[in-house]
N, C-alpha and C positions, 0 to 999 in steps of 0.2 A: 698656274692651272694644269697648263702639259704637265707638268709633273706628277701634278697629284694625282692626273689620271695613268699618267704610266706607271705610278706607285700600286696601284688600284688594280691594273691589268695584270701586273705581275702576282698581287696579291691573289687574283682569281685562280692564276695558273699552277700555285701552288696549294690551294684550297682542289680543284678540279684531280691535280695528283692524287692526292690524299683522297678523294673517292673514288677515282679507279680504282688505287690501290684495294679500298676499301668490298668496293663490289667484287674484284678479283676475290677477293677471300670468302667475301660472303659465297658465291658461287661455289669455291671449292669446298668449303665448308657444308653447303648445302648436300652435296653428295656425298661430301667424306662421312656425314650421320645416315646417307641413307640404306646402307647395309645394315649397320648398327640397328635401327630400329623396325626396321623389317625383320631381319632375327629375330626382336622383340617380342613383338606384335603376333609375330606368327606363333614361335614357345608359347604365347597366352592360349593363343586359340586352339591350338595342341593341348597344350592342360584340359582346356575349358571338354572339347572331344572328348578328352580322357577319363574327365570326371563326368560329362553326361553318359559316356558308355557305362562304366561301371555302374551308373544311378540306371540305369536302363535294365544291366543285366541283377542289379539288388531289386528292381522292381519285380522283374518278371519270376525271382525267388518269393519273393511276399506275396505274389499273387497265389503262385503253388499253392503257397503255404494256408493261403486262405481258401483254396476250393478244396482245400483237403481240409480244413475246419470245417466249412459248409459241410461236405461231407461228415464228419462225424455228428453234425447238429440233424443233420436227416436221420442218422444213423438213432440219436437218442428219441426225437419224434416218434418215430415208427415204432418204436418199445413202446413208452411213452403209452399210445394206443391201446398197445396189447395187455395193459396193466389195469385199465379200466378206469374207473372213478377217484380210485385212492391208492398211492404207493405208499406202500411198507418197507422196514430193512430187510424182511425175511425172504421176500419174493425175490427170484432171477431177474427180474428188468432191472428191480434195482441196482442190484452187483451190476449188471452189464452198463446201465447207464453213468452210476458214479463213476468204476472203473475209464468211459470212453470219457469223463466232464475232466476227470481229475488227471488221467494218464495219455490222454491225447488232444483234448479239445485245448485246454489252459495251456499247457503248452506251447501248443502250435502258437496260438494269441499273444501270448508271453512275449515270443522270439519276433512274429511277425512286427507287431509295434517295436520292440527294441529296434531293429533292422529298420522299418520306416522313419522312425524318431530320426537315427542317426543319417539316411539318405536324406532330410527333407532339411537337417539344421546343415549338412554340407553343402546342401546346394542353396541354401537362403544364402550362405554366407559367403559362396563365390559369386553371388551377384553384385559385391564391390568389384570383384576382379573383374565382369565382363562388364560395368559401368564405366571400370579404368580405361576401358577398350573403347568404349561408345567416342571416349573423347579422339581417338583418331579421325580427319574430314573424313567425309565420303562413306563411314564406318558405322555402320548401325549393326549391335550385337543384341539379339532378344537377351532381355535379363528373364531370370526365373521367376516365377508366380511362387505365392505362399498357398498354390491347393494343396500341395505334401502336406505341410501343417495341418491344415483341413483333416487330412484323410488323418492324420496322425493322433490328432483329437479322438474325432469318431473308433480309433483305434484303441484309443483308455478307455471311451464309453464303453464299448465290445467286452474287453476284460475286464472291467467292473458289473456285466450282470453276467458275465461267468463265475467269478470268483462269489456273487450273490447263489449263483446255483449250487457252486460247492461247500456255500455257508447251509443253503437249504437242504440238502442231500446228507452233509454232517451232524445237524436237527435232526434228521428221522433217525440217523443211526444213533445218537447217543442220546437222545428222548425217548428210543425204540416204540415211539408211535408211528400212525398212520396220518401224511399227509393229502388234501387233494392233487390230482396232477397239473392240475391249473395253475400248483404255484410253479412248477416245472416249467411249461408249455409257455407260462407267461413270458418268461423269461430266454425259452430259446428260441419264440419268436422273434424277438427284439433281435437276438445275437445272428438269426437269421436273416433282420432286414436290413441291421449293420454290416453284416459281412457283406450281402449283396451290394449297397451303395459305394460301399469300400472299394470293393471290387471294381463299379465301375468308376470309381474317382482314377484307380490307378492304372484302369486301359486308357483312361484318358491323359493321366499324365506320361503313360508311355507315351500315346501319340504325340503327345508335347513334343517331349524329348525328342524322340526319334525327328521331328519338323525341324526342330531345333538345331539339331546334329548336322539334319542336309543343309541349313540358312549357314553356321557356322564354317563347314566345309567349303560352301561360296563364296563366303566372307574371306576366308585365310588365302584363296587362289586370288582373292584380288587386291590382299594389301600392296604386293612389290609393284604393281601397276599405280596404285594409289598414291607410294611412298613417291616411285617414278616423279609420275605428274606432279607434284609436291616442289621437287626438286626443279621440273623444267620451268615449273612457273617462277620461282627464284630467279633459276637463271638468268629468263627473260625479262623479269622484273631487273638484276641486276645491270642486263648488257644494257638495257634503254636506258637506265640512268647514266651504267659509263659510257655511254656515246652522247648522251646530252653535255656530262662532263668533257668528251674529250670536244665536242665542239666548239665549244666555250675554248675552252684553248686555242685553240686554233681560231678564233675571233681574239682573241688577246694577243696573239702573237700577231697576227696580221696586223694588228690596231700600233701594237710598239713598231715592227719592222718598219709602216707608211709612217711613223713620225721621225724613224732616224732617217728613214729615204728624205724628205720633204728637208728635214736639219741640212743634211748635207745635199742637197739641192739650193739652202738657201744662202748655205756658208759656199758654193763653187759661186754663185751668180753675186755674191758680195765683193768675193776676190775678184772677179773678172770686172766687177765694175773700178775695182778700185784700181785693177792694172788698167783700165782705158783713161782713167784721170793720170794714173803718172804719166803712160806714154802720152798724155793733152799737153802735159803740165812741158814735159820734156820736149817735145813739138816748138810748142810758145818760146822755149827757153833758146832752142836752137835758131827760129827764128829772130829772135832777137840778137842775139849774138851773129847772125848774119845780116841782120839791116846794119849791125853797127859796123862790122868787119867791113862792109861795102860804106859805108860814110867816110870810117878813115880815109878806105882806099884814093875812094873821091876828092877828099880834098887833100891827099900828096899829090896826085895830078894838076890841081888848080895850082900848086903853090910851082910846079915847075914850070 
């Protein structure tokens, strides 16, 4: 039974040594990947900042286009008011309206819609990158909403209304007839309302992007500290496990050492006992010899 215990103690020492080596490797690994991970996620957040900055500038340009388009619509409505109740292709007002719609309003709306669609698509696609960044413990990057997609859809409606206005003006020219100005004002009113709503949406989106830029900047400054904290936590955990294993090694070694001492003491005690027995036997033999010698001597004296 004692041998089994000693074997188990040796096995415990070997396993503890393996655990200590693994803990040291874990500590090294937790710090060796610290810098690469910090650089990777800092790069991701830098890319987020770059995309948001570009998007913010793009929305500013789109908003400027929409403001110019609104000015064109106001010009159209002012000229329509001077045309009276009907509009014919022979009037100067018709030429002004037709040129404003075809050469100024439509290109601005078309460009604004294409730009907004591209910006919305890139930002929504970039949400996957933001969601990946959110996998970092203690880090929460604000993902982008789909509000720009809604604004892009509204721009499509506005463009459709502009195309209908162009078609209405074209029919006046081709058919050489007069039409009520309401055929134009009905559509320009919808266009104006749509532009106003779109501008409000874009302004809100720009404010939202500005807030996200600020938050991303704050998060980027925290990333190194977050990874350092994670490495420290892993280091403390591995040290705790390693110290526990070191304690187990000490106890096992002490058990082996105490067992060896007891065996040596037992062996020494046995040896001492054996020596005492041998000495006692020698003394007894010497006594017997002495007694025998005395008896022989006494017998010789009597004979003389």
